[in-house]
C-alpha positions as CSV (number, residue, x, y, z in Angstrom):
1,M,-5.4,42.4,-28.2
2,I,-5.3,38.7,-28.7
3,I,-2.0,37.0,-28.0
4,Q,-1.0,34.1,-30.3
5,L,0.7,31.1,-28.7
6,T,2.0,27.9,-30.1
7,T,3.0,24.7,-28.2
8,P,5.3,23.7,-26.8
9,L,5.1,26.7,-24.5
10,G,8.1,28.3,-22.9
11,D,8.9,31.4,-20.8
12,E,6.6,33.6,-22.9
13,I,3.7,32.4,-20.7
14,L,5.3,34.1,-17.7
15,D,4.4,37.5,-19.3
16,L,0.7,36.6,-19.5
17,R,-1.7,38.2,-17.1
18,A,-5.0,37.0,-15.8
19,G,-7.7,38.2,-18.1
20,D,-5.5,38.2,-21.2
21,R,-7.1,36.7,-24.3
22,V,-5.1,34.2,-26.3
23,E,-5.4,31.9,-29.2
24,L,-3.6,28.6,-28.8
25,S,-2.3,26.5,-31.6
26,G,-0.2,23.3,-31.6
27,R,-0.3,20.0,-29.9
28,I,-2.2,19.5,-26.6
29,Y,-3.3,16.5,-24.6
30,T,-6.6,15.8,-22.9
31,A,-6.6,14.3,-19.4
32,R,-9.2,13.9,-16.7
33,D,-9.1,12.2,-13.3
34,E,-8.3,8.6,-14.4
35,A,-5.7,9.7,-16.9
36,H,-3.9,11.8,-14.2
37,L,-4.0,8.8,-11.8
38,R,-2.5,6.5,-14.6
39,M,0.2,9.1,-15.5
40,K,1.1,9.4,-11.8
41,A,1.4,5.7,-11.5
42,E,3.0,4.7,-14.8
43,G,4.6,7.9,-16.2
44,I,3.5,10.6,-18.6
45,P,3.2,9.0,-22.1
46,F,4.2,12.2,-23.9
47,D,7.0,14.8,-23.5
48,P,5.7,17.1,-20.8
49,K,8.2,19.9,-21.4
50,G,6.2,22.9,-22.5
51,A,3.0,20.7,-22.9
52,V,-0.6,21.8,-22.4
53,I,-3.2,19.5,-20.7
54,Y,-6.8,20.1,-21.5
55,H,-9.3,18.9,-18.8
56,C,-11.6,17.3,-21.3
57,G,-13.3,14.1,-22.2
58,P,-14.0,14.6,-25.9
59,V,-16.6,12.9,-28.0
60,I,-14.9,11.1,-30.9
61,K,-16.6,9.5,-33.9
62,D,-15.0,8.1,-37.0
63,E,-11.6,9.5,-35.8
64,K,-13.0,13.0,-35.7
65,I,-13.6,15.2,-32.6
66,I,-17.3,16.0,-32.5
67,A,-17.4,17.8,-29.1
68,A,-14.7,18.8,-26.7
69,G,-16.0,20.9,-23.9
70,P,-14.0,21.4,-20.8
71,T,-14.3,19.4,-17.6
72,T,-14.5,21.1,-14.2
73,S,-10.8,21.6,-13.4
74,A,-11.2,21.5,-9.6
75,R,-11.6,17.7,-9.9
76,M,-7.8,17.7,-10.7
77,N,-6.7,20.0,-7.9
78,T,-4.9,17.2,-6.0
79,L,-3.6,15.6,-9.2
80,T,-1.8,18.5,-10.8
81,G,1.5,19.1,-9.0
82,F,3.4,16.2,-10.5
83,I,2.6,17.2,-14.1
84,L,3.8,20.7,-13.5
85,D,6.9,19.3,-11.8
86,N,7.6,17.4,-15.0
87,G,7.4,20.5,-17.2
88,V,3.8,21.0,-18.2
89,R,3.3,24.7,-18.8
90,A,-0.4,25.2,-19.0
91,L,-3.8,23.7,-18.1
92,I,-7.1,24.3,-19.9
93,G,-10.4,23.8,-18.3
94,K,-13.4,25.5,-16.7
95,G,-14.2,26.9,-13.3
96,G,-10.7,27.5,-12.1
97,M,-8.5,25.6,-9.6
98,N,-7.7,26.0,-5.9
99,S,-5.0,28.0,-4.1
100,T,-2.6,25.1,-4.0
101,V,-2.6,24.8,-7.8
102,R,-2.4,28.6,-8.1
103,E,0.9,28.4,-6.0
104,Q,2.1,25.4,-8.1
105,L,1.7,27.5,-11.2
106,R,3.6,30.5,-9.8
107,G,6.7,31.2,-11.9
108,R,6.2,28.3,-14.2
109,G,2.7,27.9,-15.7
110,V,-0.8,29.3,-16.4
111,Y,-4.4,28.1,-16.3
112,F,-6.4,28.9,-19.4
113,A,-10.2,29.1,-19.1
114,F,-12.5,27.8,-21.9
115,T,-16.3,28.4,-21.6
116,G,-18.4,25.4,-20.7
117,G,-21.2,24.7,-23.1
118,C,-19.1,25.5,-26.2
119,A,-18.0,21.9,-27.0
120,A,-18.7,22.2,-30.7
121,L,-16.8,25.5,-30.9
122,A,-13.8,23.8,-29.3
123,A,-14.0,20.8,-31.6
124,S,-14.0,23.1,-34.7
125,H,-10.5,24.2,-33.7
126,M,-9.2,20.6,-33.3
127,T,-7.8,17.8,-35.3
128,L,-7.3,14.3,-33.7
129,K,-3.7,13.0,-33.8
130,G,-3.7,9.9,-31.6
131,E,-4.4,8.5,-28.2
132,H,-2.7,7.1,-25.1
133,F,-4.4,4.8,-22.5
134,P,-7.3,3.7,-24.8
135,D,-8.3,1.1,-22.2
136,L,-9.6,4.0,-20.0
137,G,-12.4,4.6,-22.5
138,M,-13.3,7.7,-24.6
139,A,-13.8,10.2,-21.8
140,E,-10.8,9.2,-19.8
141,A,-8.1,8.4,-22.4
142,V,-5.4,10.9,-23.2
143,W,-6.2,12.2,-26.6
144,I,-3.5,13.9,-28.7
145,I,-5.0,17.0,-30.4
146,E,-3.7,19.6,-32.8
147,L,-5.2,23.0,-32.1
148,D,-5.8,25.8,-34.6
149,H,-6.3,29.1,-32.8
150,L,-8.4,27.9,-29.9
151,P,-9.7,31.1,-28.1
152,L,-8.9,31.1,-24.4
153,V,-8.7,33.5,-21.5
154,V,-5.9,33.4,-18.9
155,G,-7.7,32.4,-15.7
156,I,-4.7,32.1,-13.4
157,D,-1.3,33.6,-14.4
158,A,2.2,32.7,-13.3
159,N,2.2,35.5,-10.8
160,G,-0.7,34.1,-8.8
161,N,-3.4,36.4,-10.1
162,D,-6.7,34.5,-10.3
163,L,-9.8,35.7,-12.2
164,F,-12.0,33.2,-10.5
165,E,-10.9,34.3,-7.0
166,K,-11.5,37.9,-8.0
167,V,-15.0,37.2,-9.2
168,M,-15.8,35.2,-6.0
169,K,-14.6,38.1,-3.8
170,H,-16.6,40.6,-5.8
171,A,-19.8,38.5,-5.7
172,S,-19.3,38.0,-1.9
173,R,-19.1,41.8,-1.4
174,E,-22.1,42.4,-3.6
175,A,-24.1,39.8,-1.7
176,Q,-23.2,41.4,1.7
177,K,-24.4,44.8,0.5
178,R,-27.8,43.2,-0.1
179,E,-28.2,41.6,3.3
């Protein structure tokens, strides 16, 4: 079953479980390292209540999104707490996040995984709506994007269940069997 979600997100995300497949529609915002640092210093330039942040530096040409693959989310591990404290409900990226973020998400948010290498697929579900912090450049600016049924997987749920941690533990057990 694929769960349909639309931003802004509310308490419905608390019922999601790691491994659930979802399709997300509605407005999201891209943000990588520099955007997080700017938002922490100057404030979040959009209403964070129920918002979704996509760890992504899209390729934009002629005001269209050409490619929008995820950035490795672990780069934002130390920069995530304040956005969740301000009401952001979900993060999208690749590779998972650390145990600190997993605990920060507990009872209030989720981490959605999108497959790296599928930048054109992601872009096909997106319409550009605007931008904040253009001085940061294309990759680091905060882009305002309207999604139309972007396919995602819940990587970390609001109960602390983490697909990435589960896979690492399984891989470690399998590697030990071969030693």
